[in-house]
C-alpha positions, -999 to 999 in steps of 0.1 A, spaced: 489 313 843 459 335 852 473 342 886 506 354 871 487 377 846 466 391 874 496 396 896 512 418 870 478 431 857 494 432 822 495 420 787 485 431 752 485 419 717 517 417 697 527 451 683 544 458 650 574 480 656 588 496 624 625 499 629 641 529 614 678 538 612 692 558 640 704 593 635 740 604 639 761 591 667 765 626 683 729 628 695 727 648 727 702 644 754 676 672 752 669 692 784 643 675 805 611 695 802 593 709 832 560 689 833 532 693 858 520 658 862 487 670 875 479 685 841 484 653 822 454 633 809 463 597 819 428 583 816 423 552 838 459 542 836 481 538 867 509 562 874 524 544 904 552 519 900 547 484 914 579 466 923 581 428 922 603 404 942 601 366 936 577 346 914 542 342 927 538 306 916 556 277 900 542 285 866 554 321 870 589 308 879 589 286 848 580 316 826 609 336 842 632 307 831 618 310 796 625 348 795 661 340 806 663 314 778 655 341 753 689 356 760 707 324 748 686 314 717 703 328 686 683 355 668 667 344 635 693 365 616 721 347 635 707 314 622 702 326 587 714 361 577 685 362 551 660 362 579 665 398 590 630 411 591 604 411 619 579 382 619 543 387 611 525 401 642 503 371 646 533 348 646 546 363 678 514 370 698 528 344 723 566 344 730 568 325 763 546 297 775 544 269 801 518 245 785 516 229 751 480 240 748 494 275 743 489 293 710 527 291 706 521 254 697 486 250 686 489 278 660 517 257 644 509 220 652 476 202 645 479 176 673 456 177 702 471 196 732 463 168 756 482 144 734 512 167 732 512 174 770 510 137 776 540 131 753 561 158 769 566 146 805 590 170 822 583 200 800 588 232 819 585 262 795 593 274 761 602 305 740 593 314 704 618 331 680 605 341 645 615 361 615 611 364 578 634 369 548 617 399 532 596 428 543 568 416 521 554 383 534 546 372 499 582 374 489 597 357 520 602 325 538 594 324 575 617 308 600 605 299 635 624 281 662 604 273 694 627 260 721 612 238 748 630 234 781 626 201 801 635 191 836 663 167 824 680 154 793 662 121 794 628 137 793 637 159 764 653 130 744 622 108 750 597 136 741 611 147 708 602 117 686 569 112 704 560 149 698 571 145 662 550 114 657 519 131 673 525 160 649 527 136 619 497 115 629 475 147 631 486 161 597 468 146 568 491 140 538 523 147 557 555 132 546 587 124 566 618 141 554 654 133 565 677 161 577 713 156 566 736 152 596 707 149 621 692 114 618 675 119 652 655 149 639 618 140 634 610 161 603 578 163 583 563 184 556 527 192 550 512 186 515 513 223 505 539 236 481 556 259 505 552 238 536 549 242 565 580 221 571 586 211 608 613 194 627 615 181 663 650 177 677 663 170 712 696 185 724 705 184 761 675 195 782 658 211 752 636 202 722 638 225 692 607 228 671 617 244 638 588 255 616 593 269 581 569 282 555 580 295 521 555 320 505 574 321 472 573 284 468 536 284 476 530 312 451 549 296 422 538 260 431 573 248 437 582 223 464 619 222 471 623 199 501 661 200 498 661 237 503 637 236 532 656 208 549 688 228 545 672 257 564 662 233 592 698 220 592 711 256 597 689 260 628 703 227 642 739 237 634 736 270 653 711 267 681 722 237 701 757 251 708 742 283 721 717 264 743 745 244 758 757 277 774 724 283 792 727 281 830 696 262 838 682 271 872 680 240 896 644 230 901 645 237 939 657 273 931 631 283 906 610 302 930 640 323 939 645 338 905 642 376 907 612 388 887 625 423 881 661 427 893 666 463 881 630 476 886 625 482 849 593 462 847 580 481 876 585 513 856 566 501 826 529 508 820 506 478 821 478 475 796 452 450 806 438 421 786 411 397 798 433 366 794 470 375 796 479 338 797 479 336 759 492 369 747 518 395 756 532 377 787 548 405 808 585 401 810 620 417 814 648 410 789 684 418 785 697 433 752 698 400 733 664 389 746 650 423 738 661 419 702 640 388 700 610 411 704 622 441 683 640 427 653 660 441 625 695 452 616 685 488 623 674 478 658 706 460 666 726 491 656 703 513 676 706 491 707 743 493 704 745 530 699 719 538 726 734 513 750 702 493 756 707 468 783 671 461 794 637 458 776 604 454 794 573 442 777 540 447 794 516 454 766 540 483 758 577 486 755 601 503 779 638 505 769 666 512 794 694 530 776 730 539 787 719 575 795 694 602 786 710 608 752 705 571 744 669 572 754 662 603 733 679 585 704 655 556 707 625 579 707 638 598 677 644 566 657 611 548 666 589 579 661 603 588 627 577 595 601 576 580 565 552 573 537 536 547 560 537 567 592 524 603 595 527 625 626 497 630 648 490 652 678 509 644 710 493 646 744 488 680 759 513 693 784 539 667 775 562 685 751 588 658 746 562 631 736 558 622 699 530 603 683 524 589 648 498 570 629 502 540 606 486 546 572 501 517 552 486 483 542 481 454 566 456 435 586 454 437 624 480 464 626 476 489 655 471 524 642 486 548 668 520 549 685 533 573 710 568 577 724 585 596 752 618 595 772 626 603 808 662 600 820 677 568 806 643 553 798 625 554 764 589 543 763 566 532 734 529 526 736 502 518 710 465 518 706 439 519 679 424 551 692 447 582 693 433 593 727 441 560 742 477 562 730 480 598 742 467 588 777 490 558 779 521 577 770 512 604 795 506 578 822 539 561 813 558 594 816 542 600 850 550 565 861 587 570 852 588 603 871 571 587 902 595 558 902 626 580 899 
């Protein structure tokens, strides 16, 4: 994992992206400004693209398979239309992972990582999907589906009940709960009123870990297990048929998966974290996979209208749109100001960049965001210090120009 992170020299903490409705469908591409790159303040950030070929290790290849998997897992809103709001930032610090000691698992399950890894012979990699049913966490229920990919169906089938039992044994006061129509699902609920309620279920080469917490139930001291079990059942109704369409890469071909087939990741600005194995794993996604990262009905509409077909995450976001007009549209939508976001100074000598500051409530939310487009690419960076955000967006613009 460390080797992969160093190879891409990237990562970052999960960022909150506030989706805003796109403007009219007749948005025209603005004229590309004349920018002297030598006048931009890019700080210590790189401005040279670095192109990637094949995975650098087996773990890297397994992560690439997890990123491909994201394109086939239904969005939370496709599982339950109520779950149409982005998850809490800390819920999605880790999206892809190759070890059950990852925060993707230990932030949700109490069992010792060594026990889980021992129970999951044949585990390859996994991906986290997550959302909530209301903008306010106190009024919502959270739905998370973590899909684990195994080398074969037998390994997945054997692992699910053992993982479930390990989860149960490590959770004081847990109760088993049946899921109608899915007798093989190993489901349990913790002793709190709103859950968490978890289920382990094998389907094909996959194990689906569904995790639900209902903040409203917790607040009013209600414990409706029937409702929570029904929410799990919806996940199991929807996700397995979608996973059955996933073209699993043969084990002997994993190291041949292209890391960055279109050069979009190479054009994205890396931001460095000491341990990229646990947060912000760099990756490239198609439209559907990108919507796992940037959720919401407004974002789906924006992706469609802008023609987004690739999203790179490397501590920052880079969107590839249909054309320059689509890229400009993304910048306009994401940089819009509101009662929670006010405009702040953009970097000098980069007239088409826009920056804003978050002034609303919240814990652990990054303060400053900057945006820019170049050609068919739209970029978004964030930092707690305005100067850092300005330098990053300037460096990202220069990188896009240099990769042209």
